[in-house]
C-alpha positions as YAML, in Angstrom:
chain: A
units: angstrom
residues:
- id: 1
  name: MET
  ca: [-64.59, 65.48, 64.82]
- id: 2
  name: ILE
  ca: [-65.88, 68.96, 65.67]
- id: 3
  name: ALA
  ca: [-63.98, 71.51, 67.67]
- id: 4
  name: TYR
  ca: [-66.32, 74.67, 68.50]
- id: 5
  name: ILE
  ca: [-65.29, 77.62, 70.30]
- id: 6
  name: HIS
  ca: [-68.04, 80.08, 72.26]
- id: 7
  name: GLY
  ca: [-68.17, 83.96, 71.57]
- id: 8
  name: PHE
  ca: [-66.90, 86.36, 73.94]
- id: 9
  name: ASN
  ca: [-68.86, 86.14, 77.84]
- id: 10
  name: SER
  ca: [-70.53, 83.37, 75.92]
- id: 11
  name: SER
  ca: [-69.18, 79.32, 77.41]
- id: 12
  name: PRO
  ca: [-69.06, 75.59, 75.71]
- id: 13
  name: ALA
  ca: [-72.85, 76.50, 76.84]
- id: 14
  name: SER
  ca: [-73.85, 77.97, 74.83]
- id: 15
  name: ASN
  ca: [-77.10, 77.61, 72.63]
- id: 16
  name: THR
  ca: [-74.74, 76.95, 69.43]
- id: 17
  name: PHE
  ca: [-72.79, 74.22, 70.50]
- id: 18
  name: GLY
  ca: [-76.09, 72.84, 71.99]
- id: 19
  name: LEU
  ca: [-76.62, 72.59, 67.76]
- id: 20
  name: LEU
  ca: [-73.52, 71.15, 67.40]
- id: 21
  name: ARG
  ca: [-73.87, 67.89, 70.43]
- id: 22
  name: ARG
  ca: [-77.35, 67.18, 68.84]
- id: 23
  name: VAL
  ca: [-76.23, 66.74, 64.82]
- id: 24
  name: PHE
  ca: [-72.31, 65.78, 66.05]
- id: 25
  name: PRO
  ca: [-72.54, 63.89, 69.58]
- id: 26
  name: ASP
  ca: [-68.63, 63.72, 69.54]
- id: 27
  name: ALA
  ca: [-68.05, 67.46, 69.04]
- id: 28
  name: ARG
  ca: [-65.65, 69.03, 71.77]
- id: 29
  name: ALA
  ca: [-66.79, 72.28, 73.11]
- id: 30
  name: LEU
  ca: [-62.49, 74.54, 73.68]
- id: 31
  name: ASP
  ca: [-62.52, 77.12, 76.45]
- id: 32
  name: TYR
  ca: [-60.86, 80.41, 76.65]
- id: 33
  name: PRO
  ca: [-61.24, 83.54, 79.88]
- id: 34
  name: SER
  ca: [-63.10, 86.14, 77.56]
- id: 35
  name: SER
  ca: [-60.85, 88.31, 80.42]
- id: 36
  name: GLY
  ca: [-58.46, 86.63, 79.29]
- id: 37
  name: LEU
  ca: [-55.51, 88.15, 77.20]
- id: 38
  name: PHE
  ca: [-55.47, 87.56, 72.87]
- id: 39
  name: PRO
  ca: [-52.50, 86.14, 72.81]
- id: 40
  name: GLU
  ca: [-52.73, 84.35, 76.09]
- id: 41
  name: ASN
  ca: [-56.02, 83.10, 75.00]
- id: 42
  name: LEU
  ca: [-55.15, 81.58, 71.61]
- id: 43
  name: ALA
  ca: [-52.03, 79.58, 72.98]
- id: 44
  name: ARG
  ca: [-54.58, 78.03, 75.80]
- id: 45
  name: LEU
  ca: [-56.77, 76.96, 72.77]
- id: 46
  name: HIS
  ca: [-54.49, 75.99, 70.49]
- id: 47
  name: VAL
  ca: [-52.92, 73.61, 73.09]
- id: 48
  name: GLN
  ca: [-56.96, 72.07, 73.58]
- id: 49
  name: ALA
  ca: [-56.51, 72.11, 69.98]
- id: 50
  name: LEU
  ca: [-53.82, 69.87, 69.84]
- id: 51
  name: ALA
  ca: [-55.09, 67.21, 72.12]
- id: 52
  name: LEU
  ca: [-58.14, 66.88, 70.19]
- id: 53
  name: ARG
  ca: [-56.38, 66.60, 67.24]
- id: 54
  name: GLU
  ca: [-53.98, 63.74, 68.93]
- id: 55
  name: GLU
  ca: [-57.24, 62.41, 70.23]
- id: 56
  name: ALA
  ca: [-59.30, 62.77, 66.52]
- id: 57
  name: GLY
  ca: [-56.26, 61.89, 63.92]
- id: 58
  name: GLU
  ca: [-56.46, 64.61, 61.40]
- id: 59
  name: ALA
  ca: [-60.44, 64.34, 61.30]
- id: 60
  name: LEU
  ca: [-60.09, 67.58, 63.73]
- id: 61
  name: ALA
  ca: [-62.74, 70.67, 62.10]
- id: 62
  name: LEU
  ca: [-62.81, 73.64, 63.80]
- id: 63
  name: ALA
  ca: [-66.49, 75.53, 64.62]
- id: 64
  name: GLY
  ca: [-66.77, 79.52, 65.90]
- id: 65
  name: SER
  ca: [-68.66, 81.42, 66.68]
- id: 66
  name: SER
  ca: [-68.64, 85.56, 66.77]
- id: 67
  name: LEU
  ca: [-65.36, 86.13, 68.25]
- id: 68
  name: GLY
  ca: [-65.32, 82.24, 68.46]
- id: 69
  name: GLY
  ca: [-65.43, 82.08, 65.02]
- id: 70
  name: PHE
  ca: [-62.07, 84.46, 64.93]
- id: 71
  name: TYR
  ca: [-60.61, 81.90, 67.03]
- id: 72
  name: ALA
  ca: [-61.38, 78.93, 64.83]
- id: 73
  name: SER
  ca: [-59.88, 81.50, 61.78]
- id: 74
  name: GLN
  ca: [-56.94, 82.05, 63.64]
- id: 75
  name: LEU
  ca: [-56.58, 78.06, 64.68]
- id: 76
  name: SER
  ca: [-56.98, 76.57, 61.15]
- id: 77
  name: ALA
  ca: [-54.36, 78.33, 59.98]
- id: 78
  name: LEU
  ca: [-52.07, 77.40, 63.12]
- id: 79
  name: LEU
  ca: [-53.96, 73.31, 62.35]
- id: 80
  name: GLY
  ca: [-54.04, 73.59, 59.09]
- id: 81
  name: CYS
  ca: [-57.66, 71.79, 59.68]
- id: 82
  name: ASN
  ca: [-61.00, 73.35, 57.95]
- id: 83
  name: CYS
  ca: [-63.22, 75.26, 59.93]
- id: 84
  name: ALA
  ca: [-67.04, 76.98, 59.95]
- id: 85
  name: LEU
  ca: [-67.72, 80.54, 61.39]
- id: 86
  name: PHE
  ca: [-70.95, 81.47, 62.59]
- id: 87
  name: ASN
  ca: [-71.23, 85.12, 62.56]
- id: 88
  name: PRO
  ca: [-67.30, 85.95, 62.99]
- id: 89
  name: VAL
  ca: [-65.86, 88.86, 64.38]
- id: 90
  name: VAL
  ca: [-63.38, 90.12, 61.61]
- id: 91
  name: ARG
  ca: [-61.79, 93.36, 63.06]
- id: 92
  name: PRO
  ca: [-61.54, 91.77, 67.39]
- id: 93
  name: ALA
  ca: [-60.05, 94.99, 68.18]
- id: 94
  name: GLN
  ca: [-62.53, 97.46, 66.71]
- id: 95
  name: SER
  ca: [-65.47, 95.48, 67.58]
- id: 96
  name: LEU
  ca: [-65.18, 94.18, 71.27]
- id: 97
  name: ARG
  ca: [-64.47, 98.20, 71.97]
- id: 98
  name: GLN
  ca: [-68.04, 98.99, 72.89]
- id: 99
  name: PHE
  ca: [-67.76, 96.28, 75.93]
- id: 100
  name: VAL
  ca: [-65.00, 97.65, 77.67]
- id: 101
  name: GLY
  ca: [-66.12, 98.33, 80.89]
- id: 102
  name: PRO
  ca: [-68.86, 95.72, 83.02]
- id: 103
  name: ASN
  ca: [-69.12, 92.58, 81.72]
- id: 104
  name: THR
  ca: [-71.34, 89.52, 82.91]
- id: 105
  name: TYR
  ca: [-70.81, 85.93, 81.13]
- id: 106
  name: PHE
  ca: [-74.47, 85.16, 79.86]
- id: 107
  name: HIS
  ca: [-74.05, 81.46, 81.38]
- id: 108
  name: GLY
  ca: [-73.19, 81.87, 84.88]
- id: 109
  name: GLY
  ca: [-73.99, 85.61, 85.36]
- id: 110
  name: GLN
  ca: [-70.37, 86.80, 86.57]
- id: 111
  name: ARG
  ca: [-69.39, 89.80, 86.29]
- id: 112
  name: TRP
  ca: [-65.65, 91.05, 85.75]
- id: 113
  name: GLU
  ca: [-64.37, 93.93, 83.78]
- id: 114
  name: PHE
  ca: [-62.87, 93.74, 80.18]
- id: 115
  name: THR
  ca: [-60.33, 96.53, 79.84]
- id: 116
  name: ASN
  ca: [-58.80, 98.30, 76.95]
- id: 117
  name: GLU
  ca: [-55.57, 96.27, 77.72]
- id: 118
  name: MET
  ca: [-58.04, 93.82, 76.92]
- id: 119
  name: CYS
  ca: [-59.00, 94.95, 74.60]
- id: 120
  name: ASP
  ca: [-56.40, 96.67, 73.28]
- id: 121
  name: SER
  ca: [-53.90, 92.81, 72.88]
- id: 122
  name: TYR
  ca: [-56.82, 92.13, 69.48]
- id: 123
  name: ALA
  ca: [-54.86, 95.58, 67.94]
- id: 124
  name: ILE
  ca: [-52.22, 92.31, 66.67]
- id: 125
  name: PHE
  ca: [-52.92, 89.14, 64.70]
- id: 126
  name: PHE
  ca: [-52.60, 86.59, 61.87]
- id: 127
  name: ASP
  ca: [-53.90, 87.46, 59.03]
- id: 128
  name: ALA
  ca: [-55.20, 83.81, 57.90]
- id: 129
  name: ARG
  ca: [-57.63, 84.27, 54.34]
- id: 130
  name: LYS
  ca: [-54.95, 83.00, 52.38]
- id: 131
  name: THR
  ca: [-53.95, 80.02, 54.64]
- id: 132
  name: PRO
  ca: [-55.07, 76.74, 52.10]
- id: 133
  name: VAL
  ca: [-58.24, 75.49, 53.84]
- id: 134
  name: GLU
  ca: [-61.86, 75.43, 53.43]
- id: 135
  name: ARG
  ca: [-63.56, 77.88, 55.11]
- id: 136
  name: LEU
  ca: [-67.21, 77.89, 55.73]
- id: 137
  name: VAL
  ca: [-68.84, 81.02, 56.74]
- id: 138
  name: VAL
  ca: [-72.14, 81.44, 58.11]
- id: 139
  name: LEU
  ca: [-73.66, 85.05, 58.30]
- id: 140
  name: GLY
  ca: [-76.99, 85.77, 59.35]
- id: 141
  name: ARG
  ca: [-78.99, 88.58, 57.80]
- id: 142
  name: ALA
  ca: [-80.51, 89.54, 60.46]
- id: 143
  name: ASP
  ca: [-77.61, 90.25, 63.52]
- id: 144
  name: THR
  ca: [-77.59, 93.18, 65.05]
- id: 145
  name: LEU
  ca: [-74.58, 92.97, 66.59]
- id: 146
  name: LEU
  ca: [-72.57, 93.11, 63.86]
- id: 147
  name: ASP
  ca: [-72.47, 93.29, 60.45]
- id: 148
  name: PRO
  ca: [-73.04, 90.85, 57.93]
- id: 149
  name: ALA
  ca: [-71.12, 93.01, 54.77]
- id: 150
  name: GLU
  ca: [-68.43, 93.42, 56.76]
- id: 151
  name: ALA
  ca: [-67.42, 89.69, 56.55]
- id: 152
  name: ARG
  ca: [-69.28, 89.31, 53.80]
- id: 153
  name: ALA
  ca: [-66.28, 91.42, 52.57]
- id: 154
  name: TYR
  ca: [-63.77, 90.27, 54.23]
- id: 155
  name: TRP
  ca: [-63.99, 86.23, 53.56]
- id: 156
  name: LYS
  ca: [-65.63, 87.50, 49.87]
- id: 157
  name: ASN
  ca: [-62.59, 85.30, 48.13]
- id: 158
  name: HIS
  ca: [-61.53, 82.94, 50.42]
- id: 159
  name: ALA
  ca: [-64.51, 81.53, 51.55]
- id: 160
  name: ARG
  ca: [-67.20, 79.76, 51.04]
- id: 161
  name: ILE
  ca: [-69.74, 81.99, 52.16]
- id: 162
  name: HIS
  ca: [-74.17, 80.60, 53.41]
- id: 163
  name: GLU
  ca: [-76.56, 83.04, 54.22]
- id: 164
  name: THR
  ca: [-79.27, 82.17, 56.54]
- id: 165
  name: ASP
  ca: [-82.03, 84.38, 58.16]
- id: 166
  name: ASP
  ca: [-80.39, 84.14, 61.75]
- id: 167
  name: GLY
  ca: [-79.75, 86.46, 64.09]
- id: 168
  name: HIS
  ca: [-76.40, 87.33, 65.22]
- id: 169
  name: SER
  ca: [-77.66, 83.41, 67.08]
- id: 170
  name: LEU
  ca: [-78.06, 79.78, 65.10]
- id: 171
  name: ALA
  ca: [-81.48, 79.56, 65.52]
- id: 172
  name: ALA
  ca: [-80.61, 75.88, 63.21]
- id: 173
  name: LEU
  ca: [-78.04, 74.56, 61.83]
- id: 174
  name: ASP
  ca: [-78.99, 73.65, 58.03]
- id: 175
  name: GLU
  ca: [-78.05, 71.62, 55.40]
- id: 176
  name: THR
  ca: [-75.25, 73.00, 54.01]
- id: 177
  name: ILE
  ca: [-73.83, 73.39, 57.45]
- id: 178
  name: ILE
  ca: [-74.77, 69.58, 58.52]
- id: 179
  name: ASN
  ca: [-72.85, 68.21, 55.36]
- id: 180
  name: THR
  ca: [-69.82, 71.11, 55.21]
- id: 181
  name: LEU
  ca: [-69.13, 69.44, 58.25]
- id: 182
  name: SER
  ca: [-70.02, 65.97, 58.30]
- id: 183
  name: ALA
  ca: [-67.92, 66.14, 55.32]
- id: 184
  name: TRP
  ca: [-64.45, 67.40, 57.18]
- id: 185
  name: GLN
  ca: [-64.71, 64.91, 59.14]
- id: 186
  name: ARG
  ca: [-64.20, 61.83, 56.99]
...
């Protein structure tokens, strides 16, 4: 089973989760509020992932996009399961700083305030790179929101890097992504 984690200001209604569900109909979404603090969000996602892992057995794989990719890397270290990271955030406190202030959720349109306290809560996290799990890091070469070179350098010796011509959002799941996620579910 694949458990998907959405990005900042997104939700399980995201395009990427829709792409996953078309190929993997039993994929499930984990959810967290972008307005939450990092430790609370991680704990919330951990509880959801543990429940899915119990349901799926050892065949749970994580996938996450952007900030969800960061969360997927953290959870994969806690759970010891493989993960696919799509244009993942690698320095969340720095990358999220641009969003301090008023925000609007992409799906639903609710407005909310991202505070310095919320942003700063992402400054301390576990370096998940050396956890012995398989990782596929998918980087869109046309991503203008996050620097693909930064993610490539960060994950270079700790993951299989796969590049696409996409921007920050995946346009499609290609053969590499599908084959990797399929193999992890066996």
